[in-house]
C-alpha positions as CSV (number, residue, x, y, z in Angstrom):
1,M,16.0,-13.4,-17.4
2,T,12.4,-13.9,-17.1
3,E,11.0,-14.2,-13.8
4,D,8.3,-16.3,-12.5
5,P,5.6,-13.5,-11.8
6,T,4.2,-15.6,-8.7
7,R,7.7,-15.7,-7.1
8,K,8.5,-12.3,-7.8
9,H,7.8,-10.7,-4.8
10,P,7.5,-11.9,-0.9
11,R,3.9,-12.6,0.0
12,P,3.2,-10.5,3.5
13,D,3.1,-12.5,6.6
14,F,-0.3,-13.1,7.7
15,P,-2.6,-11.8,9.8
16,A,-2.4,-8.5,8.6
17,Q,-0.4,-6.0,10.2
18,D,-1.8,-3.7,12.5
19,Q,-1.7,0.3,11.6
20,Q,-3.7,2.8,12.6
21,H,-5.0,4.9,9.5
22,P,-3.7,6.2,7.4
23,G,-0.8,3.8,7.8
24,W,2.7,4.4,6.9
25,T,5.7,2.8,5.1
26,G,7.7,2.3,7.7
27,P,6.5,-0.8,9.7
28,M,5.3,-2.7,6.7
29,D,7.1,-6.2,6.9
30,P,7.8,-6.7,4.0
31,P,8.8,-3.2,2.6
32,P,6.6,-2.3,-0.4
33,D,8.5,-1.9,-3.6
34,H,8.1,1.3,-5.0
35,G,10.9,0.6,-7.7
36,E,13.6,2.3,-5.9
37,D,16.3,-0.3,-7.2
38,S,14.7,-1.4,-10.4
39,Y,12.5,1.2,-12.5
40,E,14.6,2.9,-15.1
41,G,13.5,5.6,-17.4
42,S,13.6,6.2,-21.0
43,G,12.7,9.8,-21.4
44,L,8.8,8.7,-21.5
45,L,7.2,12.1,-19.6
46,A,10.1,14.2,-20.5
47,D,9.5,18.0,-19.4
48,R,6.0,17.0,-18.7
49,K,4.1,18.7,-15.5
50,T,2.4,16.0,-13.5
51,V,-0.1,15.9,-10.4
52,V,-0.2,13.0,-8.8
53,T,-2.7,12.6,-5.1
54,G,-2.1,10.4,-2.8
55,G,1.5,10.4,-3.7
56,D,3.5,9.8,-0.3
57,S,3.2,6.5,-0.3
58,G,2.0,2.8,-2.0
59,I,0.7,3.5,-5.6
60,G,1.3,6.7,-5.7
61,R,4.8,7.4,-4.7
62,A,5.6,4.4,-6.9
63,I,4.0,6.4,-9.8
64,A,6.0,9.8,-8.5
65,L,9.1,8.1,-9.0
66,A,8.4,6.5,-12.1
67,Y,7.4,9.9,-13.6
68,A,10.1,11.6,-12.4
69,R,12.9,8.6,-14.0
70,E,10.7,9.2,-17.0
71,G,11.8,13.0,-17.1
72,A,8.8,14.6,-15.3
73,D,8.4,17.2,-12.7
74,V,5.8,15.8,-9.9
75,L,3.3,18.0,-7.5
76,F,1.7,15.3,-5.0
77,T,-0.6,15.3,-2.3
78,Y,-0.6,13.6,1.3
79,L,-2.5,14.0,4.4
80,P,-0.4,15.9,7.4
81,D,-0.2,12.4,8.8
82,E,2.0,11.3,6.2
83,K,4.8,14.0,6.4
84,Q,7.4,11.3,6.8
85,D,6.1,9.3,3.5
86,A,5.8,12.5,1.6
87,E,9.6,13.6,2.7
88,E,10.6,10.1,1.5
89,T,8.9,10.6,-2.0
90,T,10.2,14.2,-2.3
91,A,13.3,12.4,-1.8
92,L,13.3,9.9,-4.9
93,V,11.8,12.2,-7.1
94,E,14.6,14.8,-6.4
95,E,17.2,12.0,-6.6
96,A,16.3,11.5,-10.1
97,G,16.7,15.0,-11.0
98,R,13.3,16.3,-11.1
99,E,11.4,19.1,-9.0
100,A,9.0,17.6,-6.5
101,V,6.4,19.5,-4.7
102,A,5.0,18.1,-1.6
103,V,1.4,19.9,-0.8
104,P,-0.5,18.8,2.2
105,C,-4.0,18.8,1.3
106,D,-7.2,16.9,2.0
107,I,-9.6,16.7,-1.6
108,R,-12.5,16.5,0.3
109,T,-13.3,19.9,0.1
110,E,-13.8,22.1,-3.2
111,D,-11.6,25.1,-1.7
112,A,-9.0,22.3,-1.3
113,C,-8.4,21.3,-5.2
114,R,-9.0,24.2,-6.5
115,Q,-6.1,25.6,-4.4
116,L,-4.5,22.3,-5.3
117,V,-4.8,23.2,-8.7
118,D,-3.9,27.1,-8.5
119,R,-0.5,25.9,-6.7
120,A,0.3,23.2,-9.7
121,V,-0.1,25.8,-12.4
122,D,2.1,28.8,-9.8
123,E,4.8,25.7,-9.6
124,F,4.8,24.4,-13.2
125,G,2.9,26.8,-15.4
126,R,0.6,24.3,-16.6
127,I,-0.5,20.5,-15.8
128,D,0.3,17.5,-18.4
129,V,-0.8,14.8,-16.4
130,L,-3.5,14.8,-13.4
131,V,-3.6,11.5,-11.5
132,N,-6.7,11.1,-9.3
133,N,-4.9,8.1,-7.0
134,A,-5.6,9.6,-3.2
135,A,-8.5,6.9,-2.0
136,Y,-10.1,6.0,1.4
137,Q,-11.1,3.0,2.5
138,M,-12.4,1.3,6.0
139,S,-13.5,-2.6,6.3
140,Q,-16.7,-3.5,7.8
141,P,-16.9,-7.2,8.2
142,D,-20.1,-6.7,9.9
143,G,-22.2,-5.7,7.0
144,I,-24.0,-2.4,6.1
145,G,-25.2,-1.5,8.9
146,A,-21.3,-0.9,10.8
147,I,-20.9,1.3,8.0
148,S,-21.2,5.0,9.6
149,T,-22.8,8.1,7.6
150,E,-19.3,9.6,8.7
151,Q,-17.5,6.8,7.1
152,F,-19.7,6.9,4.0
153,D,-19.3,10.9,3.7
154,R,-15.2,10.3,3.5
155,V,-15.1,7.6,1.4
156,V,-17.6,9.4,-1.0
157,R,-15.9,12.6,-0.7
158,T,-12.2,11.4,-1.2
159,N,-12.9,8.6,-3.8
160,L,-15.8,10.9,-5.9
161,Y,-16.0,14.6,-5.1
162,G,-12.0,15.5,-5.1
163,M,-11.6,13.5,-8.2
164,F,-14.4,15.1,-10.2
165,W,-13.4,18.9,-8.7
166,L,-9.6,18.1,-9.8
167,C,-11.1,17.2,-13.1
168,K,-13.2,20.1,-13.7
169,M,-10.8,22.5,-12.5
170,A,-7.4,20.8,-13.9
171,L,-8.9,20.9,-17.3
172,P,-9.0,24.3,-18.5
173,R,-5.2,24.5,-17.7
174,M,-4.8,21.6,-19.7
175,R,-3.8,21.7,-23.3
176,A,-4.0,18.9,-26.1
177,G,-1.9,16.4,-25.5
178,G,-2.6,16.1,-22.1
179,S,-3.7,12.8,-19.7
180,I,-5.9,12.2,-17.0
181,I,-5.6,9.3,-15.3
182,N,-7.9,7.6,-12.6
183,S,-6.9,4.7,-10.0
184,T,-10.2,2.5,-9.9
185,S,-10.2,-1.1,-8.6
186,V,-10.7,-4.8,-8.6
187,Q,-13.6,-3.8,-6.6
188,A,-15.5,-2.0,-9.2
189,Y,-16.4,-5.4,-11.0
190,K,-16.0,-7.8,-7.8
191,P,-17.0,-6.1,-4.8
192,S,-15.9,-7.7,-1.6
193,P,-18.9,-7.2,1.1
194,H,-16.6,-5.8,3.6
195,L,-15.6,-3.0,1.4
196,L,-19.3,-1.9,0.1
197,D,-18.8,1.3,0.5
198,Y,-15.4,1.6,-1.1
199,A,-16.4,-0.7,-4.2
200,M,-19.3,1.0,-5.1
201,T,-16.9,4.7,-5.2
202,K,-14.7,2.5,-7.8
203,G,-17.4,1.6,-9.5
204,A,-18.4,4.9,-10.0
205,I,-15.1,5.8,-11.0
206,V,-15.2,3.4,-14.3
207,T,-18.5,5.1,-15.1
208,F,-17.0,8.9,-14.6
209,T,-13.8,8.1,-16.9
210,Q,-15.4,6.5,-19.8
211,G,-17.9,9.5,-19.9
212,L,-15.7,12.0,-19.0
213,A,-13.3,10.8,-22.0
214,Q,-15.4,11.4,-24.5
215,M,-16.5,14.8,-23.2
216,V,-13.2,15.9,-23.7
217,A,-11.8,13.7,-26.8
218,G,-12.3,16.4,-29.3
219,D,-10.1,19.0,-27.0
220,G,-7.2,16.3,-27.7
221,I,-7.1,15.2,-24.0
222,R,-7.0,11.8,-22.9
223,V,-9.1,10.3,-19.8
224,N,-8.1,6.6,-19.0
225,A,-8.1,5.0,-15.4
226,V,-6.0,1.7,-14.3
227,A,-7.9,-1.1,-12.0
228,P,-5.1,-2.5,-9.5
229,G,-5.8,-5.8,-7.7
230,P,-4.5,-6.7,-4.1
231,V,-1.5,-3.9,-3.6
232,W,0.7,-4.2,-0.7
233,T,0.6,-0.5,0.6
234,P,0.1,0.9,3.9
235,L,-3.6,1.2,3.4
236,I,-3.9,-2.3,4.0
237,P,-2.5,-2.8,7.4
238,A,-4.2,0.4,8.4
239,T,-7.8,-0.6,7.0
240,M,-8.0,-4.4,6.4
241,P,-9.3,-6.9,9.3
242,D,-6.8,-9.4,10.7
243,T,-8.8,-12.3,9.4
244,V,-7.8,-11.2,5.9
245,E,-5.2,-13.2,4.0
246,F,-4.6,-9.9,1.5
247,G,-4.0,-10.8,-1.7
248,K,-4.0,-14.7,-1.5
249,Q,-7.4,-15.0,-3.5
250,A,-5.6,-13.5,-6.9
251,P,-4.9,-15.9,-9.4
252,L,-1.0,-15.2,-9.0
253,G,-1.1,-16.2,-5.2
254,R,0.3,-12.9,-3.8
255,P,-0.7,-9.1,-3.9
256,A,1.4,-6.8,-6.3
257,Q,3.8,-4.6,-5.3
258,P,3.4,-0.5,-5.8
259,A,6.6,-0.6,-8.4
260,E,4.2,-3.1,-10.6
261,M,1.3,-0.8,-11.0
262,A,3.8,2.3,-11.6
263,P,4.5,1.0,-15.7
264,A,0.6,1.1,-16.1
265,Y,0.6,4.9,-15.2
266,V,3.5,6.0,-17.2
267,F,1.9,3.9,-20.4
268,L,-1.2,5.8,-20.1
269,A,0.6,9.3,-19.6
270,S,2.7,8.7,-22.7
271,S,2.0,9.4,-26.2
272,R,3.0,6.1,-26.6
273,A,-1.1,5.9,-25.6
274,S,-2.0,8.4,-27.8
275,F,-4.9,6.8,-29.4
276,I,-6.0,5.3,-25.9
277,T,-9.1,6.9,-24.3
278,A,-12.3,5.6,-22.4
279,E,-9.8,2.8,-21.2
280,I,-9.8,0.9,-18.0
281,L,-6.1,-1.1,-17.5
282,N,-7.0,-4.1,-15.2
283,A,-3.8,-5.0,-13.4
284,T,-5.4,-7.4,-11.1
285,G,-2.9,-10.4,-10.7
286,G,-4.9,-12.5,-13.2
287,T,-8.7,-11.7,-12.0
288,P,-10.7,-11.7,-15.2
289,L,-12.9,-8.7,-15.6
290,P,-15.1,-7.4,-18.3
C-alpha cells in the first residue's frame, strides 16, 4: 500500500529534547527509525567491503544496517562517548550475517585517518565503498561572534579535513568499481544563520565531491554525495536550541528518519548507479535545491 509521506513517521515533540554532545539514541522520543523493522535487502552490495564514518547512530547506523542487509561487511567509526550506540550498530550488522568492525576514532587528525584506512585494509583486504558521514555542528543563535575558534576548528577538521584525508588515503586501496559517498546537507544551499560554520563546510563538500569525481573517473571510481534535509538523529537534541521546531520547515512538515536516508546511500554504492558520479542526491523533504 502507498503511504502518505507527511504522516509516515511521528514528529518529535517541541521544544527539542536537550542532551549533551555528542548525544545518544536511547533517550530520544520518538526513537529514531534506522530501518530495524523495515529495511529489506536484495543483495545489491553482496560481499562489498565498506567503511562508514559516524556509524554508531543516526544516518550512519541506518547506512550500516542497510549495507549489511544488502550483503556488505561494515567497518564504522564512533567517538568513545558513543560506545553504547556503537554496540547496538554492531549487533544490527551481525544480525544480518555480516562482519561488523567498530573503531573508536576521531577523524580530526591525519594519523587517526591513516590508522583507520590501514585497519579497514587489514580487516577486509580492500575498501570498496567509503562513506564520509561523520560530522560536527553546534548551533550558535547569537551569531558569528559566538562562534569560538575552538568550535570553528572542530567543525572544519571533522567535516572537511577528515573527509579529505580519508579520501586521499583510501583511494590507493580502492579498485575500479569502487565508490565514495559524502554526506553534505540542505545547509549547503540554504544555510541557517545559527549553523553558519557547519553550513559553510557542507557547501565545501559539494565542491569537493564534484571535483574529486572528475579527478578519479578515469580510474573507474565514482564519487557522489547525499544532501539530507532535517533528520531526527542524536546530533539534534545535543546541538540545537530549544526554540528550534526541528523539521517543521520542510515542505513535508516533519524531519526525516535515518531509515529514509539509507536507500540513497545504497543506490549510489551499488552497480545500479554505475553511470552516476559527481552528483548530489537531494533528500530534503521537498526543499528545492539547485
